[in-house]
C-alpha positions in Angstrom: -6.7 3.6 4.8 -6.9 1.4 1.7 -7.5 -2.1 0.2 -8.8 -4.8 2.5 -8.5 -8.2 0.8 -10.1 -11.5 1.6 -7.8 -13.6 -0.5 -5.3 -13.4 -3.4 -6.8 -15.9 -5.8 -7.2 -14.8 -9.4 -9.8 -12.0 -9.7 -13.1 -13.1 -11.2 -13.5 -11.9 -14.8 -16.7 -10.4 -16.1 -18.4 -10.5 -12.7 -19.8 -7.6 -10.7 -17.3 -8.1 -7.9 -18.3 -4.8 -6.2 -22.0 -6.0 -6.0 -21.0 -9.5 -5.0 -18.6 -8.3 -2.2 -21.1 -5.8 -0.8 -24.0 -8.2 -0.8 -21.8 -10.9 0.8 -20.5 -8.5 3.4 -23.9 -7.1 4.3 -25.3 -10.7 4.6 -22.5 -11.6 7.0 -22.5 -11.3 10.8 -20.9 -8.9 11.7 -21.6 -6.9 8.6 -18.5 -5.6 6.6 -17.5 -4.1 3.3 -13.9 -4.3 1.9 -12.1 -1.0 2.4 -10.8 -1.0 -1.2 -14.3 0.2 -2.2 -13.7 3.6 -0.5 -11.7 4.7 -3.5 -14.0 5.9 -6.2 -13.1 9.4 -7.5 -14.8 11.2 -4.6 -13.3 8.8 -2.0 -9.8 9.3 -3.4 -10.1 13.1 -3.2 -11.4 12.9 0.4 -8.5 10.7 1.3 -6.1 13.2 -0.1 -7.8 15.8 2.1 -7.4 13.5 5.1 -3.6 13.4 4.6 -3.4 17.1 5.1 -5.4 17.2 8.4 -3.5 18.3 11.5 -4.6 15.2 13.4 -3.5 12.8 10.6 0.3 12.4 11.2 1.1 9.4 9.0 1.5 11.2 5.7 3.6 14.1 7.1 5.7 11.6 9.0 6.3 9.4 6.0 7.1 12.4 3.7 9.6 13.7 6.3 11.4 10.3 6.4 11.5 10.2 2.6 12.9 13.7 2.4 15.4 13.1 5.2 16.5 9.6 4.2 15.7 9.5 0.5 19.3 9.2 -0.6 19.9 6.2 1.7 16.6 4.5 0.7 17.4 5.1 -3.0 20.7 3.1 -2.6 18.4 0.0 -2.6 17.4 0.9 -6.2 19.9 -0.1 -8.8 20.3 1.8 -12.2 17.9 0.4 -14.8 15.4 -0.9 -12.3 11.6 -0.6 -12.6 9.9 1.1 -9.7 6.4 -0.4 -9.1 4.2 1.4 -6.7 1.3 -0.6 -5.2 -1.9 1.4 -4.5 -0.3 4.5 -5.8 -3.0 7.2 -5.3 -1.3 10.5 -5.2 2.3 10.6 -6.7 3.7 13.0 -4.1 5.7 10.3 -2.2 6.9 8.7 -5.4 8.1 12.1 -6.6 10.6 12.2 -3.7 11.9 8.7 -4.4 12.1 9.3 -8.2 14.2 12.4 -7.6 16.6 10.4 -5.3 16.7 7.3 -7.5 19.3 6.5 -10.2 18.1 6.3 -13.8 15.1 3.9 -14.0 13.7 1.7 -16.8 10.2 2.6 -15.7 7.9 3.8 -13.0 4.7 1.8 -12.7 1.9 3.3 -10.5 -0.8 0.6 -9.8 -4.1 1.6 -8.4 -7.7 0.4 -8.4 -9.0 4.0 -9.2 -8.4 4.4 -12.9 -9.3 8.0 -13.0 -6.8 9.0 -10.3 -3.9 6.8 -11.5 -4.2 8.1 -15.1 -4.4 11.7 -13.9 -1.4 11.4 -11.6 0.6 9.7 -14.4 -0.2 12.6 -16.8 0.9 15.2 -14.3 4.1 13.2 -13.5 5.4 12.8 -17.1 6.4 16.4 -17.8 8.3 16.6 -14.5 10.2 13.3 -15.1 10.6 13.2 -18.9 13.5 10.7 -18.5 11.3 8.1 -16.9 8.7 6.0 -18.6 5.6 6.4 -16.5 3.3 3.3 -17.2 0.2 3.3 -15.1 -1.7 0.1 -14.4 -5.3 0.0 -13.3 -5.6 -3.1 -11.0 -6.6 -4.3 -7.6 -3.3 -4.9 -5.8 -5.0 -7.7 -3.8 -4.8 -9.9 -6.9 -2.1 -10.9 -9.4 -1.7 -8.4 -12.3 0.5 -8.1 -15.3 3.4 -5.6 -15.4 4.0 -3.6 -18.6 6.7 -5.2 -20.9 9.2 -2.5 -20.0 9.0 -3.3 -16.4 9.3 -7.0 -17.0 12.3 -6.4 -19.1 14.1 -4.3 -16.5 17.2 -5.6 -14.8 15.3 -5.8 -11.5 12.0 -4.5 -10.0 11.6 -2.5 -6.8 8.2 -2.4 -5.1 7.1 0.7 -3.3 4.1 0.4 -0.9 3.8 3.6 1.1 1.0 5.0 3.2 0.8 2.3 5.9 -1.6 0.5 3.5 -0.2 -2.8 4.7 -1.9 -2.2 8.0 -5.3 -2.5 6.3 -4.8 -6.2 5.8 -5.4 -8.8 8.4 -1.9 -10.3 9.3 -2.5 -13.4 7.2 -3.7 -11.2 4.3 -0.5 -9.0 4.7 1.5 -12.2 4.3 -0.6 -13.1 1.2 0.1 -9.6 -0.2 3.8 -10.0 0.4 3.7 -13.4 -1.4 1.8 -11.9 -4.3 4.3 -8.9 -4.5 7.1 -11.5 -4.7 5.5 -13.2 -7.6 4.9 -9.9 -9.5 8.3 -8.4 -8.8 10.3 -11.5 -9.3 13.8 -12.7 -8.3 16.2 -10.3 -6.7 13.5 -7.7 -6.0 13.3 -5.2 -3.2 10.2 -4.0 -1.5 10.0 -0.6 0.3 7.0 -0.3 2.7 5.6 2.5 4.8 4.4 1.2 8.2 2.5 3.0 10.9 4.0 2.2 14.3 2.4 1.4 17.6 1.8 4.5 19.8 -0.5 5.9 22.5 -4.2 5.4 21.8 -5.1 9.0 22.1 -2.9 9.9 19.1 -4.3 7.1 17.1 -7.9 7.9 17.9 -7.5 11.6 17.1 -6.0 10.7 13.7 -9.2 8.9 12.7 -11.7 11.2 14.3 -10.7 14.7 13.0 -12.6 17.7 14.2 -13.5 18.8 10.7 -15.3 15.5 10.0 -13.4 14.7 6.8 -12.7 11.1 7.8 -16.4 10.7 8.6 -17.3 11.9 5.1 -14.8 9.6 3.7 -16.3 6.7 5.5 -19.9 7.7 4.6 -19.0 8.1 1.0 -18.9 4.3 0.8 -22.7 4.4 1.2 -22.9 7.2 -1.4 -21.1 4.9 -3.9 -23.3 1.9 -3.0 -26.4 4.0 -3.6 -25.1 5.3 -6.9 -23.6 2.1 -8.4 -25.7 -0.7 -6.7 -29.2 0.8 -6.5 -28.8 1.2 -2.8 -31.2 3.4 -0.6 -29.0 4.1 2.4 -30.0 7.3 4.2 -26.8 8.9 5.2 -28.2 10.8 8.1 -29.2 7.4 9.7 -25.5 6.2 9.9 -22.5 7.7 11.6 -18.8 7.3 11.6 -17.2 5.3 14.4 -13.4 4.9 14.7 -11.4 3.6 17.8 -8.2 1.8 18.7 -8.6 -1.9 19.6 -5.7 -2.3 22.0 -6.0 -6.1 22.1 -5.4 -6.4 18.3 -3.2 -3.3 17.9 -5.5 -1.8 15.2 -7.7 1.1 14.5 -11.2 0.0 13.5 -13.6 2.0 11.3 -17.3 1.3 11.3 -20.6 2.9 10.0 -23.1 2.6 12.8 -26.9 2.5 12.2 -28.6 5.1 14.4 -32.0 3.2 14.4 -33.6 0.0 13.4 -34.0 0.1 9.7 -34.1 -1.9 6.4 -31.9 -1.1 3.5 -32.1 -2.3 -0.1 -28.9 -2.9 -2.2 -28.6 -4.6 -5.6 -32.2 -6.0 -5.2 -31.5 -7.5 -1.8 -32.9 -6.3 1.6 -30.8 -6.0 4.7 -32.0 -5.5 8.3 -30.1 -3.2 10.7 -30.5 -3.1 14.5 -30.0 0.2 16.2 -26.3 0.5 16.9 -25.4 -2.3 14.5 -22.3 -1.5 12.4 -20.8 -2.1 9.0 -17.1 -2.8 9.6 -15.4 -0.8 6.8 -11.7 -0.8 7.7 -8.9 -2.0 10.0 -5.5 -0.3 10.3 -3.0 -2.5 12.1 0.0 -0.9 13.8 3.3 -2.7 13.8 6.7 -2.4 15.4 9.8 -2.7 13.2 10.4 -6.1 14.7 6.9 -7.5 14.3 6.6 -6.6 10.6 10.1 -8.0 10.0 9.0 -11.3 11.6 5.9 -11.4 9.3 8.0 -10.7 6.2 10.6 -13.3 7.0 7.9 -15.9 7.1 7.3 -15.3 3.4 10.9 -15.0 2.2 11.4 -11.2 2.5 14.5 -10.4 4.6 14.8 -7.0 6.3 17.2 -4.7 4.5 16.8 -1.4 6.3 14.4 0.6 8.5 14.0 4.4 9.0 11.7 6.2 11.4 10.8 9.9 12.1 12.1 11.5 15.3 9.0 10.8 17.3 9.0 7.2 16.1 5.4 7.5 14.9 6.1 6.0 11.5 8.6 3.9 9.7 9.8 3.0 6.2 11.1 -0.5 6.0 12.9 -2.3 3.2 13.0 -6.0 2.4 15.0 -8.2 -0.1 13.4 -11.2 -1.6 15.2 -14.5 -1.0 14.5 -18.1 -2.1 13.2 -17.2 -5.6 
């Protein structure tokens, strides 16, 4: 659950990209809104609640791998490296890696939610006084500048946990990997958390929790649109739908209109049929082999892979070649 990108061209400056993306998405057929807009302050907090739900296995599985295999994974990080976390959100996974890693030049958490990335950085500094914690507020779907200390480091190591790569279409995942290569530079390593293909009933339960937290997370997107884009969505006329698309090996999340209605956003009107949806997120599931094949196509060579005992989740490492 995180950033869905349409391209990796330079991000427009001075433009209301949120409004532009929402209006374009609601004007399309089928309707969609990029998943990166889930993550305002409330959305980020709801996502952290999701990670603790009994049905939602990815976070627990990834944390277990990091705790069990952290020393091995940390061998890929050389002393004096800068650790750059893409889409950092909560720092709880980075904390495990920081404890296992050799002395670093810097830790650079990068996230679209400025409030959360600044707060997490402030909480991290007292616990890791030997590491320069240098947060960057940026959309990881686009090029961004690293702090000078990270640029000056002997090498940069990317960290992209949380199965966020699954939120990209495969060609977008390839574009992200190219962009990460440009940001991290020659000789870099990229460590990625990847959700693995598994039975549909496990996947469907993870995105349809009995407490309805994921539903509130999904609907919070409409709350944000109402607040920031003068929208008039009525939340009780939309409901959360999530299901596993076997043909494409992905979970899809939608907001379905319960009736025929008209909604206004940013001065534009949009018609909804009963049952029509806004497609809000995909979460692709990979095998170790399929992600490795995708990475090889953009000059990242597999350098290691670790899974939990149930083989629900994996952490995979790649080395950049050809730079």
